[in-house]
DOVEXVO-369686 format. One record per residue (C-alpha): chain; x, y, z. Coordinates in nm, 3 decimals. Layout:
% DOVEXVO-369686
A	X	Y	Z
...
This chain:
% DOVEXVO-369686
A	-1.281	3.482	-0.163
A	-1.244	3.151	-0.342
A	-1.520	2.916	-0.447
A	-1.449	2.548	-0.384
A	-1.662	2.249	-0.485
A	-1.649	1.959	-0.242
A	-1.764	1.617	-0.367
A	-1.880	1.395	-0.083
A	-2.116	1.466	0.206
A	-1.968	1.244	0.473
A	-1.800	1.380	0.778
A	-1.467	1.453	0.604
A	-1.627	1.641	0.320
A	-1.850	1.842	0.552
A	-1.566	1.920	0.790
A	-1.351	2.035	0.497
A	-1.634	2.259	0.373
A	-1.673	2.406	0.723
A	-1.305	2.485	0.745
A	-1.306	2.655	0.410
A	-1.602	2.868	0.509
A	-1.436	2.956	0.839
A	-1.148	3.097	0.634
A	-1.384	3.319	0.431
A	-1.443	3.105	0.126
A	-1.758	2.990	-0.049
A	-1.835	2.620	-0.097
A	-2.062	2.399	-0.298
A	-2.106	2.048	-0.154
A	-2.221	1.774	-0.389
A	-2.349	1.448	-0.238
A	-2.491	1.179	-0.461
A	-2.719	1.035	-0.191
A	-3.026	1.222	-0.074
A	-2.898	1.232	0.282
A	-2.569	1.323	0.446
A	-2.340	1.069	0.607
A	-2.499	0.789	0.403
A	-2.206	0.549	0.384
A	-1.884	0.518	0.588
A	-1.979	0.794	0.834
A	-2.323	0.650	0.896
A	-2.217	0.287	0.923
A	-1.920	0.290	1.158
A	-1.885	0.202	1.523
A	-1.914	0.565	1.647
A	-1.592	0.531	1.847
A	-1.378	0.838	1.912
A	-1.033	0.687	1.878
A	-0.739	0.795	2.096
A	-0.459	0.759	1.841
A	-0.311	0.446	1.999
A	-0.244	0.226	1.699
A	-0.082	0.441	1.432
A	0.277	0.485	1.331
A	0.436	0.772	1.522
A	0.462	1.083	1.310
A	0.204	0.960	1.057
A	-0.099	1.167	0.961
A	-0.321	0.919	1.135
A	-0.124	0.944	1.460
A	-0.108	1.320	1.462
A	-0.460	1.386	1.344
A	-0.634	1.126	1.562
A	-0.472	1.251	1.883
A	-0.558	1.614	1.796
A	-0.892	1.503	1.649
A	-0.988	1.318	1.965
A	-0.984	1.645	2.153
A	-1.135	1.862	1.876
A	-1.427	1.634	1.789
A	-1.524	1.590	2.154
A	-1.509	1.965	2.210
A	-1.712	2.027	1.895
A	-1.979	1.777	1.999
A	-2.008	1.929	2.345
A	-2.032	2.285	2.197
A	-2.306	2.174	1.955
A	-2.506	1.949	2.184
A	-2.412	1.631	2.007
A	-2.416	1.315	2.228
A	-2.065	1.205	2.329
A	-1.917	1.014	2.620
A	-1.545	0.976	2.699
A	-1.556	0.641	2.872
A	-1.211	0.489	2.803
A	-1.137	0.138	2.681
A	-0.941	-0.178	2.757
A	-0.706	-0.340	2.505
A	-0.687	-0.697	2.639
A	-0.407	-0.952	2.610
A	-0.578	-1.290	2.656
A	-0.264	-1.502	2.656
A	0.110	-1.466	2.742
A	0.211	-1.472	2.375
A	0.021	-1.144	2.320
A	0.213	-0.961	2.593
A	0.503	-0.842	2.369
A	0.249	-0.690	2.132
A	0.066	-0.524	2.418
A	0.395	-0.379	2.543
A	0.475	-0.251	2.189
A	0.131	-0.089	2.180
A	0.200	0.081	2.511
A	0.527	0.218	2.374
A	0.344	0.343	2.066
A	0.086	0.515	2.287
A	0.367	0.696	2.468
A	0.525	0.799	2.138
A	0.193	0.935	2.013
A	0.110	1.121	2.331
A	-0.190	0.901	2.413
A	-0.287	0.868	2.781
A	-0.263	0.493	2.836
A	-0.131	0.270	3.114
A	-0.063	-0.099	3.158
A	-0.295	-0.271	3.410
A	-0.291	-0.613	3.565
A	-0.551	-0.880	3.512
A	-0.711	-0.795	3.844
A	-0.719	-0.425	3.759
A	-0.868	-0.502	3.415
A	-1.151	-0.688	3.587
A	-1.222	-0.382	3.802
A	-1.319	-0.208	3.478
A	-1.472	-0.513	3.310
A	-1.560	-0.786	3.554
A	-1.632	-1.044	3.277
A	-1.317	-0.991	3.078
A	-1.050	-1.257	3.022
A	-0.704	-1.102	3.050
A	-0.352	-1.171	3.157
A	-0.288	-0.796	3.124
A	-0.443	-0.501	2.952
A	-0.389	-0.143	2.840
A	-0.627	0.116	2.978
A	-0.681	0.407	2.740
A	-0.872	0.687	2.900
A	-0.944	0.919	2.605
A	-1.136	0.675	2.390
A	-1.507	0.760	2.370
A	-1.831	0.705	2.185
A	-2.018	0.967	1.986
A	-2.300	1.008	1.733
A	-2.108	1.084	1.412
A	-2.420	1.133	1.195
A	-2.534	1.392	1.454
A	-2.193	1.563	1.411
A	-2.270	1.580	1.041
A	-2.607	1.735	1.112
A	-2.437	1.998	1.319
A	-2.188	2.069	1.039
A	-2.472	2.099	0.787
A	-2.647	2.352	1.014
A	-2.324	2.555	1.027
A	-2.306	2.548	0.644
A	-2.672	2.646	0.608
A	-2.606	2.953	0.387
A	-2.378	2.768	0.152
A	-2.477	2.573	-0.164
A	-2.547	2.228	-0.023
A	-2.677	1.971	-0.272
A	-2.771	1.623	-0.148
A	-2.898	1.397	-0.427
A	-2.656	1.557	-0.673
A	-2.385	1.331	-0.825
A	-2.083	1.461	-1.013
A	-2.116	1.334	-1.374
A	-1.812	1.495	-1.528
A	-1.515	1.709	-1.425
A	-1.283	1.920	-1.634
A	-1.054	2.217	-1.611
A	-1.239	2.539	-1.686
A	-1.192	2.644	-2.047
A	-1.108	2.999	-1.942
A	-1.000	3.177	-1.628
A	-0.863	2.869	-1.452
A	-1.060	2.662	-1.199
A	-1.271	2.355	-1.255
A	-1.615	2.276	-1.391
A	-1.828	1.990	-1.254
A	-2.127	1.866	-1.449
A	-2.430	1.759	-1.241
A	-2.770	1.633	-1.360
A	-2.908	1.989	-1.356
A	-2.619	2.227	-1.429
A	-2.242	2.285	-1.442
A	-2.080	2.400	-1.118
A	-1.784	2.634	-1.173
A	-1.532	2.684	-0.897
A	-1.179	2.784	-0.831
A	-1.084	2.440	-0.700
A	-1.214	2.090	-0.634
A	-1.194	1.872	-0.322
A	-1.270	1.504	-0.365
A	-1.398	1.345	-0.041
A	-1.602	1.075	-0.213
A	-1.483	0.789	0.013
A	-1.583	0.457	-0.145
A	-1.575	0.625	-0.489
A	-1.279	0.860	-0.440
A	-1.053	0.687	-0.693
A	-1.325	0.696	-0.956
A	-1.385	1.066	-0.894
A	-1.012	1.132	-0.930
A	-1.018	0.955	-1.266
A	-1.327	1.153	-1.366
A	-1.119	1.466	-1.296
A	-0.836	1.342	-1.520
A	-0.607	1.232	-1.233
A	-0.468	0.880	-1.209
A	-0.494	0.801	-0.836
A	-0.188	0.659	-0.655
A	-0.404	0.384	-0.503
A	-0.726	0.199	-0.583
A	-1.023	0.156	-0.350
A	-1.098	-0.206	-0.256
A	-1.417	-0.233	-0.040
A	-1.421	-0.448	0.277
A	-1.745	-0.513	0.457
A	-1.743	-0.513	0.835
A	-2.038	-0.691	0.990
A	-2.176	-0.626	1.341
A	-2.378	-0.809	1.597
A	-2.540	-0.677	1.915
A	-2.571	-0.842	2.253
A	-2.923	-0.924	2.348
A	-3.064	-0.670	2.592
A	-3.055	-0.918	2.885
A	-2.680	-0.981	2.816
A	-2.563	-0.622	2.784
A	-2.443	-0.626	3.146
A	-2.150	-0.840	3.034
A	-1.972	-0.530	2.893
A	-1.949	-0.200	3.072
A	-1.749	0.002	2.816
A	-1.516	-0.083	2.525
A	-1.315	-0.404	2.507
A	-1.063	-0.457	2.226
A	-0.814	-0.733	2.139
A	-0.446	-0.676	2.089
A	-0.437	-0.608	1.710
A	-0.232	-0.792	1.447
A	0.022	-0.536	1.329
A	0.028	-0.688	0.980
A	-0.335	-0.592	0.920
A	-0.514	-0.252	0.916
A	-0.815	-0.395	1.094
A	-0.839	-0.396	1.477
A	-1.021	-0.728	1.513
A	-1.368	-0.789	1.652
A	-1.435	-0.593	1.970
A	-1.720	-0.498	2.204
A	-1.847	-0.144	2.229
A	-2.116	-0.009	2.464
A	-2.302	0.255	2.260
A	-2.460	0.578	2.378
A	-2.805	0.414	2.401
A	-2.673	0.133	2.620
A	-2.669	-0.130	2.347
A	-2.343	-0.332	2.302
A	-2.215	-0.375	1.953
A	-1.979	-0.660	1.859
A	-1.753	-0.655	1.555
A	-1.667	-0.578	1.289
A	-1.504	-0.856	1.095
A	-1.353	-0.780	0.749
A	-1.455	-0.952	0.426
A	-1.418	-0.841	0.069
A	-1.740	-0.669	-0.041
A	-1.888	-0.747	-0.381
A	-2.027	-0.393	-0.410
A	-1.876	-0.066	-0.298
A	-2.201	-0.007	-0.115
A	-2.254	-0.372	-0.036
A	-2.387	-0.399	0.315
A	-2.515	-0.752	0.268
A	-2.376	-1.064	0.093
A	-2.649	-1.040	-0.170
A	-2.543	-0.686	-0.268
A	-2.344	-0.745	-0.583
A	-2.225	-0.499	-0.848
A	-2.083	-0.650	-1.167
A	-1.875	-0.338	-1.224
A	-1.730	-0.347	-0.874
A	-1.658	-0.717	-0.888
A	-1.483	-0.681	-1.226
A	-1.277	-0.385	-1.098
A	-1.159	-0.585	-0.800
A	-1.084	-0.893	-1.014
A	-0.887	-0.693	-1.270
A	-0.680	-0.512	-1.007
A	-0.350	-0.698	-0.954
A	-0.323	-0.589	-0.591
A	-0.633	-0.798	-0.503
A	-0.463	-1.120	-0.601
A	-0.138	-1.034	-0.429
A	-0.326	-0.951	-0.109
A	-0.523	-1.276	-0.135
A	-0.199	-1.472	-0.174
A	-0.041	-1.315	0.131
A	-0.341	-1.342	0.357
A	-0.527	-1.645	0.222
A	-0.572	-1.808	0.560
A	-0.680	-1.489	0.733
A	-0.924	-1.411	0.454
A	-1.076	-1.756	0.471
A	-1.118	-1.724	0.849
A	-1.294	-1.388	0.806
A	-1.536	-1.536	0.553
A	-1.614	-1.833	0.776
A	-1.676	-1.597	1.068
A	-1.905	-1.388	0.850
A	-2.111	-1.697	0.765
A	-2.113	-1.849	1.116
A	-2.252	-1.681	1.422
A	-2.090	-1.952	1.630
A	-1.742	-1.857	1.502
A	-1.817	-1.488	1.556
A	-1.921	-1.562	1.912
A	-1.605	-1.766	1.969
A	-1.388	-1.468	1.869
A	-1.577	-1.251	2.119
A	-1.552	-1.519	2.391
A	-1.172	-1.486	2.385
A	-1.231	-1.138	2.533
A	-1.540	-1.204	2.738
A	-1.588	-1.581	2.794
A	-1.952	-1.545	2.901
A	-2.054	-1.436	2.550
A	-2.223	-1.720	2.362
A	-2.379	-1.775	2.022
A	-2.735	-1.726	2.152
A	-2.637	-1.385	2.297
A	-2.587	-1.229	1.954
A	-2.833	-1.072	1.713
A	-2.744	-0.919	1.376
A	-2.690	-0.543	1.373
A	-2.603	-0.424	1.021
A	-2.273	-0.364	0.853
A	-2.042	-0.101	0.715
A	-1.808	-0.093	0.416
A	-1.454	0.035	0.452
A	-1.297	0.217	0.157
A	-0.952	0.058	0.181
A	-0.690	0.211	-0.053
A	-0.453	-0.051	-0.199
A	-0.141	-0.033	-0.416
A	-0.094	-0.250	-0.723
A	0.158	-0.465	-0.533
A	-0.114	-0.565	-0.284
A	0.006	-0.345	-0.001
A	-0.262	-0.168	0.196
A	-0.218	0.205	0.245
A	-0.184	0.246	0.618
A	-0.206	0.623	0.643
A	-0.437	0.890	0.519
A	-0.358	0.940	0.152
A	-0.412	1.273	-0.035
A	-0.324	1.328	-0.398
A	-0.309	1.669	-0.557
A	-0.322	1.824	-0.903
A	-0.354	2.190	-1.008
A	-0.665	2.320	-0.829
A	-0.759	1.973	-0.714
A	-0.721	1.771	-0.390
A	-0.825	1.407	-0.379
A	-0.866	1.237	-0.037
A	-0.802	0.880	-0.145
A	-0.763	0.693	0.188
A	-0.959	0.815	0.487
A	-1.092	0.510	0.676
A	-1.091	0.488	1.056
A	-0.985	0.705	1.237
A	-1.100	0.958	0.979
A	-1.431	1.037	1.155
A	-1.240	1.105	1.482
A	-0.988	1.314	1.286
A	-1.239	1.488	1.061
A	-1.186	1.845	1.185
A	-0.810	1.800	1.160
A	-0.830	1.647	0.814
A	-1.050	1.941	0.712
A	-0.784	2.189	0.820
A	-0.512	1.994	0.639
A	-0.716	1.966	0.316
A	-0.811	2.334	0.330
A	-0.440	2.426	0.354
A	-0.366	2.194	0.068
A	-0.641	2.302	-0.168
A	-0.568	2.671	-0.122
A	-0.200	2.605	-0.191
A	-0.291	2.453	-0.528
A	-0.457	2.780	-0.629
A	-0.186	3.023	-0.524
């Protein structure tokens, strides 16, 4: 039996801990917040992704397709709310049709059940939608990811679970191998370390003496909801055809498990790694972003796109106009603010965005450095992969 310390109590950290326990090992889970799933897991759109968008053969493609099935099965076994409702990816003009066709080909390559539908067929699913054609993806669903985390915590009940416990220092054990992690109350000794710290994963890697291969740059995604009397405009999930040059899917409409309809998210640079509002500013985080050369290279490449995202963040009218491309009946007065999430986007020094899950290793250490969407969908698969990886660093 090995003892592994997992830093991070989001869905990826908890799923990894579960997998290690299932293999007969002991875990200690450290989470700096006093509750589980406090950041990315608890602030996302709760969509179970099908695996449609990702480069064939990539970790995202393989793990999201497998994860779609495994997370739905897990939720049903554990009584977690989940609904596999399908979605439409909508081409709103003829110039989007080649990208829609490329997306259909990618779906086939990834083994995703998807089919091209006409404008008339699209309106059978979503009567208010504007489309010249669409892609119907049957395996997309909605789920309660924080409730999944609650179920994982219940499974781990006999393990050493420590919410409200940050990692203050990490070093190799002075004798016998392994690692030592300083917390506010003690030093945790273990055979290996897994870093699933999400928004702070690069900093935890550096704390452990590892220079990460990418740096986290936080992007805030802001959401609106449709007013209750306008929810009838959307029956399920309606997405735009994404821009392949960007890792974000564009603002979309999602009917949630409670019947509410969420709209968003956009993508703006956050001024705090936990900055869910414009007024949330961290001097340290701002300086880190400003000093990182990749930030400026990304800004140079996507200056116009970035400016448009900021304007949409500041203007409900612009946000509504983006949604009206998909569902023309949606107007500015139909929207009410509904919170935000922050995406931990890994970036290279040359300004390129890491487009796949990224995992760095060192002796007796595994650092999950890029696990944004579809990481929640893929959590059980990521957990298996990380468990394999961490145990290989010990042997």
